[in-house]
C-alpha atoms as a printed R data frame, in Angstrom:
    type eleno elety resid chain resno       x       y        z
1   ATOM     1    CA   UNK     A     1   5.935  95.996 -173.026
2   ATOM     2    CA   UNK     A     2   7.515  98.507 -175.354
3   ATOM     3    CA   UNK     A     3   5.398 100.395 -177.840
4   ATOM     4    CA   UNK     A     4   6.603 100.945 -181.409
5   ATOM     5    CA   UNK     A     5   5.350 103.711 -183.665
6   ATOM     6    CA   UNK     A     6   5.488 101.799 -186.928
7   ATOM     7    CA   UNK     A     7   3.194  98.888 -187.707
8   ATOM     8    CA   UNK     A     8   6.000  96.839 -189.247
9   ATOM     9    CA   UNK     A     9   8.194  97.152 -186.173
10  ATOM    10    CA   UNK     A    10   5.214  96.358 -183.967
11  ATOM    11    CA   UNK     A    11   4.517  93.159 -185.913
12  ATOM    12    CA   UNK     A    12   8.105  92.008 -185.459
13  ATOM    13    CA   UNK     A    13   7.986  92.663 -181.724
14  ATOM    14    CA   UNK     A    14   4.679  90.799 -181.346
15  ATOM    15    CA   UNK     A    15   6.089  87.823 -183.221
16  ATOM    16    CA   UNK     A    16   9.086  87.749 -180.900
17  ATOM    17    CA   UNK     A    17   6.875  87.952 -177.805
18  ATOM    18    CA   UNK     A    18   4.673  85.097 -178.979
19  ATOM    19    CA   UNK     A    19   7.730  82.935 -179.630
20  ATOM    20    CA   UNK     A    20   9.033  83.650 -176.127
21  ATOM    21    CA   UNK     A    21   5.740  82.987 -174.338
22  ATOM    22    CA   UNK     A    22   5.825  80.335 -171.576
23  ATOM    23    CA   UNK     A    23   4.197  77.012 -172.446
24  ATOM    24    CA   UNK     A    24   1.680  77.469 -169.610
25  ATOM    25    CA   UNK     A    25   0.439  80.810 -170.946
26  ATOM    26    CA   UNK     A    26  -3.257  80.780 -171.778
27  ATOM    27    CA   UNK     A    27  -5.756  83.247 -173.206
28  ATOM    28    CA   UNK     A    28  -8.951  82.202 -171.429
29  ATOM    29    CA   UNK     A    29 -11.271  84.260 -173.602
30  ATOM    30    CA   UNK     A    30 -11.020  86.102 -176.931
31  ATOM    31    CA   UNK     A    31 -13.467  87.585 -179.403
32  ATOM    32    CA   UNK     A    32 -13.466  90.212 -182.123
33  ATOM    33    CA   UNK     A    33 -12.237  93.131 -180.025
34  ATOM    34    CA   UNK     A    34 -11.471  91.829 -176.537
35  ATOM    35    CA   UNK     A    35  -9.530  89.168 -174.675
36  ATOM    36    CA   UNK     A    36  -8.770  87.964 -171.143
37  ATOM    37    CA   UNK     A    37  -5.515  86.440 -169.921
38  ATOM    38    CA   UNK     A    38  -5.190  84.707 -166.557
39  ATOM    39    CA   UNK     A    39  -2.292  83.310 -164.559
40  ATOM    40    CA   UNK     A    40  -1.968  81.798 -161.112
41  ATOM    41    CA   UNK     A    41   0.843  80.908 -158.719
42  ATOM    42    CA   UNK     A    42   1.157  79.738 -155.103
43  ATOM    43    CA   UNK     A    43   4.149  80.981 -153.097
44  ATOM    44    CA   UNK     A    44   5.614  80.331 -149.642
45  ATOM    45    CA   UNK     A    45   5.659  84.011 -148.622
46  ATOM    46    CA   UNK     A    46   2.942  85.512 -146.433
47  ATOM    47    CA   UNK     A    47   0.227  87.775 -147.904
48  ATOM    48    CA   UNK     A    48   2.014  90.753 -146.319
49  ATOM    49    CA   UNK     A    49   5.310  89.921 -148.041
50  ATOM    50    CA   UNK     A    50   3.500  89.312 -151.338
51  ATOM    51    CA   UNK     A    51   1.786  92.694 -151.051
52  ATOM    52    CA   UNK     A    52   5.002  94.546 -150.245
53  ATOM    53    CA   UNK     A    53   6.721  92.947 -153.225
54  ATOM    54    CA   UNK     A    54   3.765  93.598 -155.537
55  ATOM    55    CA   UNK     A    55   3.657  97.344 -154.857
56  ATOM    56    CA   UNK     A    56   7.406  97.625 -155.542
57  ATOM    57    CA   UNK     A    57   7.553  96.819 -159.290
58  ATOM    58    CA   UNK     A    58  11.095  98.150 -159.620
59  ATOM    59    CA   UNK     A    59  12.215  95.003 -157.822
60  ATOM    60    CA   UNK     A    60  10.612  92.440 -160.139
61  ATOM    61    CA   UNK     A    61   9.103  93.951 -163.322
62  ATOM    62    CA   UNK     A    62  11.259  92.961 -166.278
63  ATOM    63    CA   UNK     A    63  13.400  95.785 -167.661
64  ATOM    64    CA   UNK     A    64  12.903  94.638 -171.269
65  ATOM    65    CA   UNK     A    65   9.231  95.562 -170.897
66  ATOM    66    CA   UNK     A    66   9.837  99.168 -169.908
67  ATOM    67    CA   UNK     A    67  10.192 102.321 -171.994
68  ATOM    68    CA   UNK     A    68  13.433 103.435 -170.373
69  ATOM    69    CA   UNK     A    69  15.049  99.992 -170.468
70  ATOM    70    CA   UNK     A    70  15.471  99.869 -166.671
71  ATOM    71    CA   UNK     A    71  12.856  98.653 -164.160
72  ATOM    72    CA   UNK     A    72  14.475 100.819 -161.478
73  ATOM    73    CA   UNK     A    73  12.634 103.746 -163.041
74  ATOM    74    CA   UNK     A    74   9.242 102.230 -162.134
75  ATOM    75    CA   UNK     A    75   7.078 103.251 -159.165
76  ATOM    76    CA   UNK     A    76   3.594 102.417 -157.891
77  ATOM    77    CA   UNK     A    77   1.438 104.402 -155.455
78  ATOM    78    CA   UNK     A    78  -0.919 101.813 -153.838
79  ATOM    79    CA   UNK     A    79  -4.025 103.942 -153.343
80  ATOM    80    CA   UNK     A    80  -7.038 104.898 -155.462
81  ATOM    81    CA   UNK     A    81  -5.864 107.310 -158.143
82  ATOM    82    CA   UNK     A    82  -2.259 106.257 -157.602
83  ATOM    83    CA   UNK     A    83   0.007 105.848 -160.615
84  ATOM    84    CA   UNK     A    84   1.970 102.849 -161.821
85  ATOM    85    CA   UNK     A    85   4.445 105.087 -163.572
86  ATOM    86    CA   UNK     A    86   7.892 105.148 -165.098
87  ATOM    87    CA   UNK     A    87  10.439 107.948 -165.165
88  ATOM    88    CA   UNK     A    88  12.318 108.577 -168.401
89  ATOM    89    CA   UNK     A    89  15.708 109.869 -167.189
90  ATOM    90    CA   UNK     A    90  17.097 113.072 -168.596
91  ATOM    91    CA   UNK     A    91  20.000 112.840 -171.000
92  ATOM    92    CA   UNK     A    92  23.032 115.038 -170.489
93  ATOM    93    CA   UNK     A    93  25.883 113.995 -172.742
94  ATOM    94    CA   UNK     A    94  28.126 115.610 -175.306
95  ATOM    95    CA   UNK     A    95  26.009 116.850 -178.194
96  ATOM    96    CA   UNK     A    96  22.663 115.900 -176.598
97  ATOM    97    CA   UNK     A    97  20.526 117.103 -173.710
98  ATOM    98    CA   UNK     A    98  16.909 116.208 -172.875
99  ATOM    99    CA   UNK     A    99  14.634 116.904 -169.930
100 ATOM   100    CA   UNK     A   100  13.195 114.151 -167.738
101 ATOM   101    CA   UNK     A   101  10.068 112.427 -169.065
102 ATOM   102    CA   UNK     A   102   7.498 110.005 -167.706
103 ATOM   103    CA   UNK     A   103   4.991 107.319 -168.673
104 ATOM   104    CA   UNK     A   104   1.765 106.244 -166.974
105 ATOM   105    CA   UNK     A   105   1.417 102.493 -167.428
106 ATOM   106    CA   UNK     A   106  -1.737 102.096 -165.304
107 ATOM   107    CA   UNK     A   107  -3.838 103.907 -162.705
108 ATOM   108    CA   UNK     A   108  -4.879 102.297 -159.410
109 ATOM   109    CA   UNK     A   109  -8.641 102.016 -158.821
110 ATOM   110    CA   UNK     A   110  -8.485  99.652 -155.832
111 ATOM   111    CA   UNK     A   111  -5.730  98.956 -153.322
112 ATOM   112    CA   UNK     A   112  -6.814  96.492 -150.644
113 ATOM   113    CA   UNK     A   113  -3.605  95.686 -148.691
114 ATOM   114    CA   UNK     A   114  -2.686  92.000 -148.699
115 ATOM   115    CA   UNK     A   115  -5.904  91.197 -150.613
116 ATOM   116    CA   UNK     A   116  -6.228  92.859 -153.990
117 ATOM   117    CA   UNK     A   117  -4.742  95.394 -156.365
118 ATOM   118    CA   UNK     A   118  -6.733  96.556 -159.374
119 ATOM   119    CA   UNK     A   119  -5.425  98.952 -162.008
120 ATOM   120    CA   UNK     A   120  -6.750 100.313 -165.295
121 ATOM   121    CA   UNK     A   121  -4.516 100.970 -168.260
122 ATOM   122    CA   UNK     A   122  -3.347  99.810 -171.682
123 ATOM   123    CA   UNK     A   123   0.101  98.251 -171.502
124 ATOM   124    CA   UNK     A   124   2.815  98.384 -174.142
125 ATOM   125    CA   UNK     A   125   1.633  98.488 -177.768
126 ATOM   126    CA   UNK     A   126  -1.984  98.703 -176.567
127 ATOM   127    CA   UNK     A   127  -1.297 102.248 -175.369
128 ATOM   128    CA   UNK     A   128  -1.702 103.504 -178.937
129 ATOM   129    CA   UNK     A   129  -5.182 101.957 -179.233
130 ATOM   130    CA   UNK     A   130  -8.567 103.150 -177.838
131 ATOM   131    CA   UNK     A   131  -8.890 100.101 -175.596
132 ATOM   132    CA   UNK     A   132  -9.409  99.662 -171.871
133 ATOM   133    CA   UNK     A   133  -7.377  97.154 -169.894
134 ATOM   134    CA   UNK     A   134  -8.228  96.136 -166.317
135 ATOM   135    CA   UNK     A   135  -5.547  94.286 -164.358
136 ATOM   136    CA   UNK     A   136  -6.783  92.541 -161.210
137 ATOM   137    CA   UNK     A   137  -4.305  90.861 -158.882
138 ATOM   138    CA   UNK     A   138  -5.995  88.903 -156.082
139 ATOM   139    CA   UNK     A   139  -4.116  87.520 -153.070
140 ATOM   140    CA   UNK     A   140  -5.556  84.745 -150.898
141 ATOM   141    CA   UNK     A   141  -4.335  82.075 -148.494
142 ATOM   142    CA   UNK     A   142  -4.451  78.333 -149.173
143 ATOM   143    CA   UNK     A   143  -3.271  75.284 -147.207
144 ATOM   144    CA   UNK     A   144  -0.151  75.246 -149.407
145 ATOM   145    CA   UNK     A   145   0.735  78.934 -149.163
146 ATOM   146    CA   UNK     A   146  -0.304  82.294 -150.598
147 ATOM   147    CA   UNK     A   147  -2.123  82.241 -153.916
148 ATOM   148    CA   UNK     A   148  -1.693  85.045 -156.460
149 ATOM   149    CA   UNK     A   149  -4.283  85.237 -159.227
150 ATOM   150    CA   UNK     A   150  -3.436  87.643 -162.062
151 ATOM   151    CA   UNK     A   151  -6.063  88.583 -164.656
152 ATOM   152    CA   UNK     A   152  -5.809  91.161 -167.462
153 ATOM   153    CA   UNK     A   153  -9.092  91.970 -169.197
154 ATOM   154    CA   UNK     A   154  -8.787  94.051 -172.393
155 ATOM   155    CA   UNK     A   155 -11.612  95.369 -174.560
156 ATOM   156    CA   UNK     A   156 -12.136  97.934 -177.306
157 ATOM   157    CA   UNK     A   157 -11.307  98.590 -180.964
158 ATOM   158    CA   UNK     A   158  -7.697  97.905 -181.874
159 ATOM   159    CA   UNK     A   159  -5.668  97.739 -185.060
160 ATOM   160    CA   UNK     A   160  -3.909  94.554 -183.995
161 ATOM   161    CA   UNK     A   161  -5.258  91.106 -184.784
162 ATOM   162    CA   UNK     A   162  -6.668  89.773 -181.516
163 ATOM   163    CA   UNK     A   163  -5.243  86.311 -182.229
164 ATOM   164    CA   UNK     A   164  -1.739  87.810 -182.284
165 ATOM   165    CA   UNK     A   165  -1.835  90.590 -179.682
166 ATOM   166    CA   UNK     A   166  -3.648  88.465 -177.076
167 ATOM   167    CA   UNK     A   167  -0.935  85.791 -177.159
168 ATOM   168    CA   UNK     A   168   1.805  88.408 -177.004
169 ATOM   169    CA   UNK     A   169   0.250  90.175 -174.025
170 ATOM   170    CA   UNK     A   170  -0.465  86.863 -172.306
171 ATOM   171    CA   UNK     A   171   3.157  85.823 -172.675
172 ATOM   172    CA   UNK     A   172   4.385  89.056 -171.087
173 ATOM   173    CA   UNK     A   173   1.836  88.821 -168.256
174 ATOM   174    CA   UNK     A   174   2.959  85.264 -167.541
175 ATOM   175    CA   UNK     A   175   6.594  86.364 -167.467
176 ATOM   176    CA   UNK     A   176   5.812  89.209 -165.053
177 ATOM   177    CA   UNK     A   177   3.948  87.079 -162.499
178 ATOM   178    CA   UNK     A   178   6.747  84.502 -162.695
179 ATOM   179    CA   UNK     A   179   9.305  87.233 -161.950
180 ATOM   180    CA   UNK     A   180   7.196  88.455 -159.004
181 ATOM   181    CA   UNK     A   181   6.811  84.942 -157.590
182 ATOM   182    CA   UNK     A   182  10.384  83.682 -157.957
183 ATOM   183    CA   UNK     A   183  11.916  85.451 -154.923
184 ATOM   184    CA   UNK     A   184   8.789  84.684 -152.851
185 ATOM   185    CA   UNK     A   185   9.363  80.920 -153.069
186 ATOM   186    CA   UNK     A   186   7.232  79.216 -155.701
187 ATOM   187    CA   UNK     A   187   5.215  76.268 -154.398
188 ATOM   188    CA   UNK     A   188   3.143  75.634 -157.525
189 ATOM   189    CA   UNK     A   189   2.526  77.399 -160.800
190 ATOM   190    CA   UNK     A   190  -0.331  75.518 -162.499
191 ATOM   191    CA   UNK     A   191  -1.289  76.105 -166.088
192 ATOM   192    CA   UNK     A   192  -3.788  78.890 -166.665
193 ATOM   193    CA   UNK     A   193  -7.470  78.090 -166.430
194 ATOM   194    CA   UNK     A   194  -8.627  76.652 -169.794
195 ATOM   195    CA   UNK     A   195 -11.796  78.069 -171.358
196 ATOM   196    CA   UNK     A   196 -15.012  75.998 -171.370
197 ATOM   197    CA   UNK     A   197 -15.801  74.132 -174.584
198 ATOM   198    CA   UNK     A   198 -18.263  76.845 -175.625
199 ATOM   199    CA   UNK     A   199 -15.534  79.466 -175.280
200 ATOM   200    CA   UNK     A   200 -13.019  77.767 -177.584
201 ATOM   201    CA   UNK     A   201 -11.557  80.419 -179.942
202 ATOM   202    CA   UNK     A   202 -13.101  80.294 -183.411
203 ATOM   203    CA   UNK     A   203 -11.018  80.102 -186.557
204 ATOM   204    CA   UNK     A   204  -9.830  83.542 -187.650
205 ATOM   205    CA   UNK     A   205 -11.897  85.140 -190.411
206 ATOM   206    CA   UNK     A   206 -10.643  88.223 -192.274
207 ATOM   207    CA   UNK     A   207 -12.804  91.350 -192.296
208 ATOM   208    CA   UNK     A   208 -13.389  93.616 -195.317
209 ATOM   209    CA   UNK     A   209 -10.527  95.924 -196.245
210 ATOM   210    CA   UNK     A   210 -10.399  99.280 -194.495
211 ATOM   211    CA   UNK     A   211 -11.218  97.885 -191.031
212 ATOM   212    CA   UNK     A   212  -7.666  97.869 -189.728
213 ATOM   213    CA   UNK     A   213  -6.657  94.443 -190.956
214 ATOM   214    CA   UNK     A   214  -7.927  90.938 -190.285
215 ATOM   215    CA   UNK     A   215  -9.351  90.208 -186.868
216 ATOM   216    CA   UNK     A   216 -10.387  87.111 -184.994
217 ATOM   217    CA   UNK     A   217 -14.067  86.371 -185.252
218 ATOM   218    CA   UNK     A   218 -15.964  86.162 -181.950
219 ATOM   219    CA   UNK     A   219 -15.616  82.705 -180.392
220 ATOM   220    CA   UNK     A   220 -18.600  80.551 -181.033
221 ATOM   221    CA   UNK     A   221 -19.628  76.950 -180.791
222 ATOM   222    CA   UNK     A   222 -22.719  75.226 -182.216
223 ATOM   223    CA   UNK     A   223 -25.415  74.482 -179.699
224 ATOM   224    CA   UNK     A   224 -25.480  70.856 -178.642
225 ATOM   225    CA   UNK     A   225 -28.424  68.891 -180.005
226 ATOM   226    CA   UNK     A   226 -31.025  67.882 -177.447
227 ATOM   227    CA   UNK     A   227 -30.559  64.317 -176.237
228 ATOM   228    CA   UNK     A   228 -32.979  62.190 -174.202
229 ATOM   229    CA   UNK     A   229 -31.881  60.824 -170.885
230 ATOM   230    CA   UNK     A   230 -30.842  62.131 -167.444
231 ATOM   231    CA   UNK     A   231 -30.154  65.840 -167.045
232 ATOM   232    CA   UNK     A   232 -26.467  66.796 -167.338
233 ATOM   233    CA   UNK     A   233 -24.395  68.095 -164.429
234 ATOM   234    CA   UNK     A   234 -24.041  71.889 -164.132
235 ATOM   235    CA   UNK     A   235 -21.422  73.374 -166.464
236 ATOM   236    CA   UNK     A   236 -18.323  75.051 -164.951
237 ATOM   237    CA   UNK     A   237 -18.508  78.808 -164.416
238 ATOM   238    CA   UNK     A   238 -17.788  80.833 -167.536
239 ATOM   239    CA   UNK     A   239 -14.150  81.887 -167.764
240 ATOM   240    CA   UNK     A   240 -13.516  85.615 -167.651
241 ATOM   241    CA   UNK     A   241 -16.703  86.557 -165.734
242 ATOM   242    CA   UNK     A   242 -16.716  90.073 -164.185
243 ATOM   243    CA   UNK     A   243 -14.707  90.345 -160.968
244 ATOM   244    CA   UNK     A   244 -16.570  91.285 -157.779
245 ATOM   245    CA   UNK     A   245 -15.308  93.815 -155.263
246 ATOM   246    CA   UNK     A   246 -13.962  92.797 -151.826
247 ATOM   247    CA   UNK     A   247 -16.757  91.969 -149.428
248 ATOM   248    CA   UNK     A   248 -19.159  90.845 -152.140
249 ATOM   249    CA   UNK     A   249 -19.181  87.090 -152.335
250 ATOM   250    CA   UNK     A   250 -19.505  85.460 -155.756
251 ATOM   251    CA   UNK     A   251 -22.927  84.484 -157.011
252 ATOM   252    CA   UNK     A   252 -23.597  80.752 -156.486
253 ATOM   253    CA   UNK     A   253 -23.051  78.619 -159.566
254 ATOM   254    CA   UNK     A   254 -25.932  77.484 -161.788
255 ATOM   255    CA   UNK     A   255 -28.358  74.990 -160.303
256 ATOM   256    CA   UNK     A   256 -28.515  71.506 -161.756
257 ATOM   257    CA   UNK     A   257 -31.141  70.948 -164.477
258 ATOM   258    CA   UNK     A   258 -34.381  69.317 -163.220
259 ATOM   259    CA   UNK     A   259 -34.500  65.521 -163.219
260 ATOM   260    CA   UNK     A   260 -36.501  63.730 -165.950
261 ATOM   261    CA   UNK     A   261 -40.292  63.690 -165.436
262 ATOM   262    CA   UNK     A   262 -40.213  59.952 -164.691
263 ATOM   263    CA   UNK     A   263 -37.861  60.523 -161.751
264 ATOM   264    CA   UNK     A   264 -38.863  61.882 -158.304
265 ATOM   265    CA   UNK     A   265 -38.709  65.688 -158.265
266 ATOM   266    CA   UNK     A   266 -36.550  65.726 -155.134
267 ATOM   267    CA   UNK     A   267 -33.790  63.495 -156.494
268 ATOM   268    CA   UNK     A   268 -30.387  65.008 -155.505
269 ATOM   269    CA   UNK     A   269 -28.570  66.686 -158.354
270 ATOM   270    CA   UNK     A   270 -25.193  65.390 -159.452
271 ATOM   271    CA   UNK     A   271 -22.104  67.235 -158.204
272 ATOM   272    CA   UNK     A   272 -20.749  70.046 -160.399
273 ATOM   273    CA   UNK     A   273 -17.469  69.519 -162.174
274 ATOM   274    CA   UNK     A   274 -14.349  70.616 -160.300
275 ATOM   275    CA   UNK     A   275 -12.782  73.817 -161.606
276 ATOM   276    CA   UNK     A   276  -9.952  76.154 -160.745
277 ATOM   277    CA   UNK     A   277 -11.189  79.048 -158.536
278 ATOM   278    CA   UNK     A   278 -11.942  82.278 -160.381
279 ATOM   279    CA   UNK     A   279 -10.889  85.795 -159.431
280 ATOM   280    CA   UNK     A   280 -14.313  86.200 -157.810
281 ATOM   281    CA   UNK     A   281 -13.595  83.269 -155.506
282 ATOM   282    CA   UNK     A   282 -10.188  84.678 -154.643
283 ATOM   283    CA   UNK     A   283 -12.071  87.581 -153.041
284 ATOM   284    CA   UNK     A   284 -14.594  85.329 -151.245
285 ATOM   285    CA   UNK     A   285 -12.454  84.848 -148.154
286 ATOM   286    CA   UNK     A   286 -12.360  88.583 -147.408
287 ATOM   287    CA   UNK     A   287 -15.537  88.213 -145.376
288 ATOM   288    CA   UNK     A   288 -18.554  90.441 -145.044
289 ATOM   289    CA   UNK     A   289 -16.708  93.742 -144.942
290 ATOM   290    CA   UNK     A   290 -18.304  96.417 -147.139
291 ATOM   291    CA   UNK     A   291 -16.388  97.272 -150.324
292 ATOM   292    CA   UNK     A   292 -13.967 100.149 -149.947
């Protein structure tokens, strides 16, 4: 994503990005100063081929979301401390000469070949804000092919309205994973995981002047009134929960609520609702290897 120095230009770019966002794009969590976007795709290619493509962004990252205007200037060093960087070519033309420049888009904090790539950095217009963005890309095998789960978790004070910037970023993230998956043979690209009812975004409420503009109020939902009768089934796992490291299996989901007093204490609990696997579960098939 390109960054613009003037707020007016930035607003126009964000509006254009939102308009171009894929229909399946989904912000799974958003509050006053943070948001999480998540996308998923299953491809025919093997985990090895997916990994090799992933660490070569010059072959799939969209040029319109670079600073130089050409994805060929991108590079990624797949090791801890490695840089997802971009070279700004020198200019040598009549009447103008500049030296070569560079941009750090993100820094690698975990590179687990054919399993996971995690990077930290603020992409595009977020680079001008004191926010932290964590991009986790998990690779796992399924009966239908290789699954790629892509999650970008952003948090911190920003001058953009979360309701606007989150949708813009989500649209670009969706476009990038689609570009990565296309040459790998797309088997299925389901819609992003929807947030639970309690996580539904609240209506935007403006803040007092001098706070950087209106922001989206933290999502909230009124607590459900207590009702007599059988205990409900366990709720699905909360969207956007922290991602575990390879080798650490996800914590089991919440246990079912106890049966009513009139019922036997050992009555089997009802089955939990089916949900799309989270990033944590994408790591669960790594086994009992210690985190690296």
